[in-house]
N, C-alpha and C positions, 0 to 999 in steps of 0.2 A: 503492498499499500502505500503510494505517495501521496500526500496533501500537505498543502502550506495554507494556513490560516494565517490570515495579515490583519488584524484589529488595527488601523493606523493609528499613532499617537498622533495628538497635535498640543498643541501649546494653550493653556485656558485664555490667554489673547484671540487666538483663532478661534478657539469653539466658543467664545463670548460673542464674536462678530456672525459666524455661521448662525448661531442660536438668535440673535437681532435681525439677520435677512430674513429666517426662518418666519420668524414673528410678521415680518412684513408682507413674505409674500403670502403667509395665512390669510390675512386680512385682505390683501386683495384677492385672494382664491373666495373667500368668502361672499366678498360683492361680484363677483364677475356669475354671469349667466351661464350656466352650465350646459351641457352640451344634450340633457335628456329635458332642457327646457324649452328648446325648440323646436318646429313643429314637425323636426324627422332629424334624424343623425345625417342623414343625407343634406340638409341644409345647415346643417352644423360644421357640415366637412367644407363644404363652399365658403362659408364664413373664414374657416381657420384659411381657406388659401386665400382669402380677399383680406383678411389680416383685420377682421373686424369682430372677433372674438374679446377685445379686450386683453389678449395675452401678448400682443406684439403682432408686428407684421412680419411675413416670410421674407428673405432674401434669397431669389433665384441664381443659381450659380450658370452663369450664361454659358460654361464652358460642358457643363452635364451634358450627355446625350442621352435619350431617349427611343429605346423601340421596344417590339412590340413580340411576345412570345404567343403563339397559338395553342391555345388550352386542350390538355385532352382530357378535360371532362366537362365539354361543353362547348357552346361557338362563341364563346368569347376570348380576346385576347388580355395576357397578364401584362403591364407598364411594367419596364425594366429600366431603370435610369441610373447612370455608370458615370463614374468620376474615375477618370485617369489622372495617376498621381504627374503633377507638374515639374521637368525639370529633371526627372528619374526614371530609370529601366524600371518598370513593374516584376516585382517578383512574384506575382500570381493575382490571385482572384478571390478578394472577400465578400462572400454572396451576405448580404443584409437584409433582416427584417425589421422594417419600422415598430416602433410601439404604437398600439392603438386602442387596447382594451377589446380589438378586435370589431370595434363600434366606430372610432372615427380615426382622424388623420387619413397622412398619404406621405406613398414616395417622396413628394417634391417640397415638405415640409422642414426637409435636416440637412438643406444643402452644403450650408455652414459647417456643419459636424461632421459630414461626410468625407466634403472636401479635406477639412483636418485631418482625419483618418486615412487618405488617401495619401497626402502630401507624406504625413509623418511615418507612415508605417511603408510605404513605396509599394501598395499594394493598389489594383486596382478594386476599387468599391462597386458593386453592382445594386443598387435596394430594389426591393422585391415590390408593387403595388397590389398585393392581396386582396380579395371582394372582402367587403365588411359586412355583419350583420347591423341592425335585422334584414336588409332585404337578402343577403346572402350568409346565414350562421351558418354551423359546420354542419358538414366537412370543407363547406367552401374555403375557408384559409389554408385547410390541409391540403386539400388537391392542388392549389398553388404555390404554395411552398413546392411542395415535392416536384411538381412540373419544372420549378425553376430550378432545384437542385439535381434535378436529372441531365436539364438542358446543359445547365453549367460543368457536370462530368462528361458530356458526348465530345467528340471531336467537335462535331458542327460549333457545340459553345465555346470550348477553348479556343476555336478560330475565332467567332465573333466577338468573344470576350475579350481576346488579346492576350489570353494566359490560362494557366490551369486554376480549377478551384483548389485555393489551398488554405481558408477559414471561411467557418460561416459563425454568424451572430446575429446579435439583436440588442433589443432594450424592451423589457417588459413582456407586452405580448408577444415580439419578435425574440425576446429571448426562448420563450416557450417554443415557439415554431421553428429556432434554430436546434432546441434540444429534442423537438419530436423529429426534424427531417432528420438527424443523424441518426435516432434510433430508425424510424421508416425505412432509411438506404440499407442500413443492419439487416434488417426484415426481406429484404428484397436482393439481400445475398450480394451485396456491394460489401468490398474489403476497406469498412470506412478508418481501419487504424493506417492504410496506408495511402489511400485518396485524400483524407483529410488530415492536414497540419494541425488544428487545432480549431476548439470550439471559444466562443467570446459570448459569455451571457450574463447581461447586464439584468438586474434587480425582476428575474422573470417571476412568473405564477408558475409552480410544478403540480399542487393538487387543487384539482378545478373544485373542489368540496371545501377547502379554505382550512390553513393551519390557523392556530393560535392567534399571531399576530395579524395576519389578516381579518380574524373575525373582530378583535380587540381594540382595532388603532383606529381612535374617534377623531383624532385632529385632522381639521381641516387646513391639512396641509398639502393641495398637489391631490393626493389619492387618500382615501379612509376607507373603511372596512363596509360601508354604505354603497360607495364607488367600486370595491371591488366587486361586491354579491351583483350590482346593477348592471356591468360590462358582463359579466359572465352569464348572468340570467339571459340577457341579449344574444347573446352567441350562440347559449348552448340552452334553449328553449326547455324547462323543469317537465315539461308535457313528453318529450322526448329524451331528452337527459334527465333522468333522475338523479336522485345522489349517486343509489350504488351504481349506475352503470356509468356517473362522470370521475369515479375513481378507480374503474378499470385503467390499467397499464396504459391502453391506447390511445386514454385522453388526458391522463394522468401521469407525467413521466418519473413522478418519485417513485411509483410502485414498478418500473420496469425492472427490468433484467439489466443491470448497466456494464454489465462483463466486456470488456473488448472492444473500449472505444476511446477515441482521442483524446488528447491531453485537454482539459477545459478549464476556462479564468471564470470565474464568477466574482462579477462584485456587483455590491448592494450598500445602502447608506443606513445609519440605524433609525433613521426617523422614515422607515421606511413599512408599510404594512405588509410588506410579500417578504421582511426579511429573514421569515423561517424558512420560506420556501429554497430560499439561495443557500441558505445555513444546512438544514436539511439534504438538498439535493449535492450539494457537494461534496459533505461528508459521505453518502451513499456511493460516491463517484468515486471518491479515493478508496473505501472501502471495498469496492470490486477491483482494484489494483489498478486504477487509470491515473493518471498524472493528474493532480488535480489542485488549484490554488484558487484561494477566497480572498478577496480584499473588502473588508470593512469599514466604510468613510464614514467616521463621527459625525452626528449631528445632519447628515446628507439626506435630503428630502428622494420619493420616487422622481426620477425622470432626470436630477440633478445633474446630469452629464451633459442634457441636451441645452440646457441654459446658458447662454455668454455672460456667466454673474461671477468669474474669475479663478480663485486659485480653488475652490471645492471642486469644482467640475476638470479642474486642469490637473487633481489629484486622481480623480478619476479614469481619466483619459491614460492618465502617465503609465496607471496600470496592463495598459493592452498590448 
């Protein structure tokens, strides 16, 4: 077993500054109209792209390349958004799944973050705009995610993406999809140990029936227990996915057979309702004799790496 758990140490001054920031963000979050208060999640997604949600306007990367992958699960196409490192030779492809709660957001909303990853890691980042609930509940995001991964592993994909698939990763729901895809590839007979060098999973959910922190965290800091259940109940309607079904390994990776998987880096903040998910899955990943690292950022909230707010986000990204 190889597992490194790193609860990062910070000075009292830095910790106090983070907590002050958290209080300000919490106050803003309470006043902000939530996604479920819009006429539909689709209306909220449009507002995100327009920059009218109250959480800032997105800045789009003019050098990002969009192309569409035909789905093998219907007549739709899957948007793939590509970021090629500037001034460097790419070392491979980072297949990325954005955060969404499976209901909101878009592959176009994290251009600055993904550009930074591409240039810093010297990897071509390809982010996947998978389908969202309630229009497309489970298994739609899973179908799109595995289509993108299989394409990236194919010869055609390697040519179009300009390199071999090297890393799979994402944030929140995207971290879940990264783990799920890796398990699904193994289930399909693909040697993930040799084909994928590593997994980067930031503050994901891995038990769809909710671990203690997801049940108990009530602070209105970007995501709380009510938000978690609202997202999951929308993506996995309870009449189709009751709790006993949600807990099955093909939906909750925490209960899957984790042997023979690539090295994984898990990242989470201490002020995140999903902290238990990262701690538990990282522990089991390591107990299954996979190389594992877990980095816990004190006072960091859910989604902290995606916010351009200075040292806290930088500390999380440095761990990649």
